[in-house]
N, CA, C and O of each residue as an XYZ file, in Angstrom:
400
protein
N     140.689     82.233    128.830
C     139.842     81.299    128.152
C     139.428     82.267    126.570
O     139.245     83.482    126.497
N     139.380     81.363    125.571
C     139.391     81.935    124.258
C     137.877     82.367    124.007
O     137.069     81.471    124.250
N     137.376     83.506    123.592
C     135.815     84.179    123.411
C     135.736     84.070    121.857
O     136.460     84.612    121.022
N     134.587     83.163    121.666
C     134.207     83.286    120.118
C     133.166     84.481    119.913
O     131.969     84.446    120.198
N     133.797     85.425    119.421
C     132.743     86.603    118.963
C     131.909     86.084    117.892
O     131.108     87.005    117.733
N     131.630     85.246    117.127
C     130.611     85.233    116.031
C     129.608     84.418    116.808
O     128.502     84.348    116.271
N     129.761     83.762    118.004
C     128.710     82.920    118.690
C     127.361     83.967    118.992
O     127.490     85.176    119.183
N     126.504     83.488    118.990
C     125.299     84.434    119.320
C     125.183     84.409    120.867
O     125.293     83.355    121.494
N     124.982     85.478    121.396
C     124.698     85.587    122.869
C     123.436     84.643    123.309
O     122.500     84.484    122.525
N     123.450     84.121    124.398
C     122.323     83.413    124.839
C     120.821     84.121    124.903
O     119.801     83.501    124.601
N     120.827     85.373    125.297
C     119.597     86.027    125.750
C     119.117     86.297    124.241
O     117.939     86.057    123.975
N     119.962     86.777    123.258
C     119.510     87.031    121.643
C     119.085     85.699    120.985
O     118.182     85.737    120.149
N     119.676     84.515    121.305
C     119.283     83.223    121.012
C     118.048     82.829    120.985
O     117.383     82.383    120.051
N     117.620     83.142    122.751
C     116.422     82.776    122.804
C     115.225     83.714    122.347
O     114.062     83.342    122.192
N     115.704     84.957    122.164
C     114.560     85.814    121.877
C     114.188     85.349    120.447
O     112.997     85.173    120.193
N     115.402     85.078    119.218
C     115.206     84.695    117.994
C     114.334     83.378    117.916
O     113.325     83.228    117.226
N     114.898     82.492    118.725
C     113.612     81.086    118.950
C     112.276     81.521    119.422
O     111.363     80.828    118.971
N     111.949     82.406    120.146
C     110.684     82.813    120.533
C     109.966     83.380    119.370
O     108.824     82.995    119.117
N     110.562     84.270    118.647
C     110.233     84.850    117.393
C     109.904     83.872    116.538
O     108.871     83.977    115.876
N     110.680     82.840    116.428
C     110.498     81.950    115.103
C     109.170     81.277    115.513
O     108.236     81.366    114.716
N     108.974     80.554    116.774
C     107.995     79.890    117.241
C     106.882     80.728    117.163
O     105.883     80.153    116.728
N     106.739     81.908    117.447
C     105.650     82.574    117.314
C     105.032     82.964    115.928
O     103.820     83.152    115.819
N     106.000     83.093    114.749
C     105.870     83.228    113.512
C     105.387     81.701    113.107
O     104.579     81.769    112.180
N     105.591     80.617    113.441
C     105.427     79.476    112.821
C     103.665     79.177    113.564
O     102.832     78.646    112.829
N     103.402     79.441    114.534
C     101.902     79.368    115.001
C     101.054     79.985    114.512
O      99.861     79.683    114.558
N     101.702     81.307    113.761
C     100.505     82.261    113.315
C      99.871     81.319    112.136
O     100.287     80.214    111.790
N      98.696     82.081    111.582
C      98.015     81.416    110.626
C      98.416     82.184    109.473
O      97.975     83.264    109.081
N      99.428     81.367    108.937
C     100.044     81.860    107.561
C      99.360     81.194    106.346
O      99.303     79.978    106.158
N      98.701     82.430    105.317
C      98.137     81.735    104.197
C      98.821     80.927    103.140
O      99.998     81.156    102.862
N      98.205     80.088    102.603
C      99.011     78.897    101.577
C      98.712     79.481    100.509
O      97.866     80.365    100.374
N      99.524     78.922     99.546
C      99.585     79.317     98.460
C      98.230     79.478     97.598
O      98.197     80.338     96.718
N      97.248     78.754     97.818
C      95.892     78.566     97.256
C      94.908     79.730     97.585
O      94.127     80.254     96.790
N      95.118     80.092     99.118
C      94.482     81.374     99.450
C      95.204     82.774     98.816
O      94.629     83.860     98.748
N      96.269     82.568     98.473
C      96.984     83.812     97.818
C      96.475     83.931     96.420
O      96.295     85.056     95.953
N      96.217     82.807     95.679
C      96.404     83.118     94.402
C      94.497     83.527     94.268
O      93.955     84.392     93.581
N      93.974     82.665     95.075
C      92.353     83.121     94.995
C      92.324     84.883     95.132
O      91.801     85.650     94.324
N      92.864     85.155     96.080
C      92.687     86.643     96.546
C      93.281     87.522     95.502
O      92.803     88.630     95.255
N      94.402     86.998     94.837
C      94.789     87.690     93.937
C      94.001     87.799     92.414
O      94.145     88.705     91.593
N      93.299     86.834     92.323
C      92.274     86.552     91.333
C      90.927     87.648     91.482
O      90.532     88.337     90.541
N      90.430     87.653     92.602
C      89.444     88.294     93.198
C      89.744     89.671     92.815
O      88.997     90.399     92.161
N      91.238     90.060     93.410
C      91.293     91.595     93.280
C      91.432     91.970     91.591
O      91.092     93.054     91.117
N      91.902     91.035     90.950
C      91.906     91.496     89.452
C      90.447     91.596     88.954
O      90.185     92.510     88.171
N      89.808     91.037     89.204
C      88.307     91.229     88.680
C      87.582     92.574     89.152
O      86.771     93.162     88.437
N      87.885     92.918     90.182
C      87.178     94.010     90.955
C      88.162     95.409     90.915
O      87.867     96.370     91.626
N      89.137     95.431     90.185
C      89.692     96.561     90.473
C      89.258     97.991     89.591
O      89.749     99.116     89.683
N      88.241     97.535     88.777
C      87.442     98.696     88.064
C      88.390     99.289     86.529
O      88.425    100.440     86.094
N      89.147     97.923     85.915
C      89.612     98.794     84.750
C      88.641     98.175     83.864
O      88.080     97.080     83.844
N      88.609     99.550     82.906
C      87.822     99.498     81.494
C      88.311     98.712     80.748
O      89.532     98.581     80.830
N      87.632     97.962     79.831
C      88.136     97.013     78.690
C      88.375     97.798     77.491
O      87.802     98.888     77.495
N      89.101     97.515     76.424
C      89.291     98.119     75.200
C      87.863     98.457     74.300
O      87.408     97.362     73.972
N      87.344     99.110     73.991
C      86.225     99.267     73.345
C      84.862     99.772     74.170
O      83.760    100.005     73.671
N      85.169     99.854     75.284
C      84.281    100.201     76.346
C      83.632    101.610     76.171
O      84.402    102.525     75.880
N      82.471    101.856     76.298
C      81.898    103.031     76.151
C      82.005    104.255     77.135
O      81.298    104.350     78.139
N      83.014    105.248     76.734
C      83.404    106.166     78.021
C      82.709    107.236     77.564
O      83.268    108.238     78.009
N      81.587    107.593     76.770
C      80.957    108.593     76.227
C      80.378    109.338     77.503
O      80.088    110.508     77.253
N      80.184    109.014     78.571
C      79.387    109.621     79.772
C      80.586    110.101     80.801
O      80.260    110.609     81.874
N      81.692    109.967     80.530
C      82.821    110.068     81.503
C      83.396    111.863     81.128
O      83.581    112.223     79.966
N      83.523    112.426     81.849
C      84.085    113.761     81.560
C      85.177    114.314     82.592
O      85.076    114.339     83.818
N      86.148    114.712     81.875
C      87.779    115.192     82.408
C      87.517    116.741     82.856
O      86.822    117.330     82.028
N      87.803    117.317     83.663
C      87.968    118.578     84.278
C      89.240    118.715     84.261
O      89.828    117.930     85.005
N      90.014    119.581     83.558
C      91.608    119.762     83.625
C      91.439    121.536     83.462
O      90.572    122.042     82.750
N      92.327    122.238     84.173
C      92.641    123.543     84.136
C      93.830    123.804     83.042
O      94.976    123.359     83.110
N      93.317    124.575     82.091
C      94.531    124.602     81.073
C      94.931    125.982     81.357
O      94.135    126.919     81.417
N      96.283    126.077     81.542
C      97.498    127.500     81.680
C      97.765    127.699     80.230
O      98.205    126.869     79.434
N      97.506    128.644     80.069
C      98.188    129.220     78.486
C      99.770    129.500     78.620
O     100.301    130.017     79.603
N     100.289    129.156     77.693
C     101.566    129.365     77.710
C     102.147    131.017     77.748
O     101.707    131.965     77.097
N     103.426    131.008     78.862
C     103.577    132.237     79.449
C     104.511    133.163     78.266
O     104.853    132.529     77.269
N     104.852    134.367     78.336
C     105.481    134.831     77.393
C     106.964    134.487     77.508
O     107.627    134.502     76.470
N     107.544    134.183     78.654
C     108.678    133.468     78.653
C     108.810    132.071     78.567
O     109.860    131.594     78.998
N     108.086    131.429     78.168
C     108.089    130.291     77.612
C     107.955    129.735     76.221
O     107.404    130.431     75.368
N     108.433    128.487     75.907
C     108.233    128.125     74.718
C     108.124    126.790     74.521
O     108.562    126.034     75.388
N     107.495    126.253     73.295
C     107.089    124.712     73.094
C     108.155    124.099     72.387
O     108.279    124.407     71.201
N     109.039    123.197     72.948
C     110.104    122.489     72.384
C     109.713    121.873     71.000
O     108.716    121.168     71.159
N     110.089    121.882     69.850
C     109.667    121.362     68.838
C     109.890    119.858     68.205
O     109.543    119.324     67.152
N     110.603    119.455     69.303
C     110.824    117.776     69.313
C     110.346    117.179     70.334
O     109.662    116.185     70.090
N     110.533    117.558     71.720
C     109.549    116.687     72.748
C     108.356    117.507     73.238
O     107.685    117.083     74.180
N     108.047    118.737     72.600
C     106.647    119.360     72.925
C     106.441    119.628     74.310
O     105.358    119.755     74.880
N     107.584    119.701     74.795
C     107.386    120.197     76.203
C     107.464    121.680     76.451
O     108.137    122.363     75.678
N     106.771    122.292     77.564
C     106.798    123.813     77.564
C     107.951    124.072     78.529
O     108.001    123.674     79.693
N     108.953    124.855     77.832
C     110.060    125.142     78.584
C     110.185    126.434     78.843
O     109.523    127.167     78.110
N     111.077    127.132     79.972
C     111.454    128.330     79.879
C     112.385    128.847     79.087
O     113.274    128.060     78.764
N     112.476    130.300     78.535
C     113.143    130.600     77.610
C     114.596    130.244     77.636
O     115.255    130.004     76.623
N     115.098    130.222     78.985
C     116.733    130.020     79.360
C     117.041    128.554     78.773
O     118.194    128.152     78.613
N     115.902    127.798     78.469
C     116.301    126.615     77.963
C     116.315    126.119     76.478
O     116.305    124.986     75.996
N     116.341    127.367     75.926
C     116.746    127.147     74.513
C     117.782    127.165     73.953
O     118.542    128.129     74.051
N     118.078    126.005     73.168
C     119.533    125.685     72.684
C     119.505    125.792     71.312
O     120.638    125.681     70.843
N     118.583    125.978     70.429
C     118.634    125.928     69.065
C     117.413    126.595     68.475
O     116.312    126.173     68.826
N     117.493    127.575     67.629
C     116.230    128.242     66.905
C     116.476    128.001     65.232
O     117.480    128.287     64.578
N     115.264    127.406     64.795
C     115.444    126.988     63.459
C     114.210    127.668     62.726
O     113.117    127.103     62.746
N     114.346    128.582     62.239
C     113.137    129.358     61.632
C     112.301    129.714     62.702
O     112.835    130.311     63.637
N     110.858    129.422     62.770
C     110.103    129.341     64.270
C     110.325    128.296     64.933
O     109.877    128.623     66.032
N     110.675    127.341     65.032
C     110.812    126.555     66.033
C     111.978    126.464     66.623
O     113.058    126.759     66.112
N     111.747    125.958     67.973
C     112.927    126.295     69.151
C     112.918    124.803     69.663
O     111.978    124.009     69.654
N     114.245    124.626     70.124
C     114.617    123.197     70.589
C     115.284    123.129     71.673
O     116.313    123.801     71.601
N     115.107    122.478     72.883
C     115.263    122.807     74.132
C     116.791    122.115     74.443
O     117.306    121.460     73.537
N     117.355    122.242     75.472
C     118.652    121.890     75.828
C     118.908    120.151     76.059
O     119.978    119.566     75.892
N     117.651    119.564     76.473
C     117.600    118.371     76.331
C     117.708    117.526     75.465
O     118.308    116.453     75.517
N     116.922    118.145     74.341
C     116.700    117.355     73.128
C     118.025    117.656     72.077
O     118.277    117.026     71.050
N     118.680    118.637     72.562
C     120.040    118.961     71.665
C     121.142    118.115     72.316
O     122.194    117.803     71.758
N     120.777    117.779     73.564
C     122.347    117.188     73.968
C     122.314    115.555     73.592
O     123.312    114.859     73.778
């Protein structure tokens, strides 16, 4: 008797039917509920609008001074290790990434 290897096994077929039936009976949200939830989330995410007064806000950032073995690239303005120097033009230094 020939065996059809592409045919789904009976135990797997029953399990997938049971999973499908359980998914269909779940309370799935419809498109209107999802749209309402998205609109509500957009209104309450705390984004400030352009022109808002941010004078009361304060940023706290620890500034680490440039080390003796570092330089600032004159093109991308990133602080790099001196081993990344590709070109020096006067007092300006350029990194390998900008020169390639």
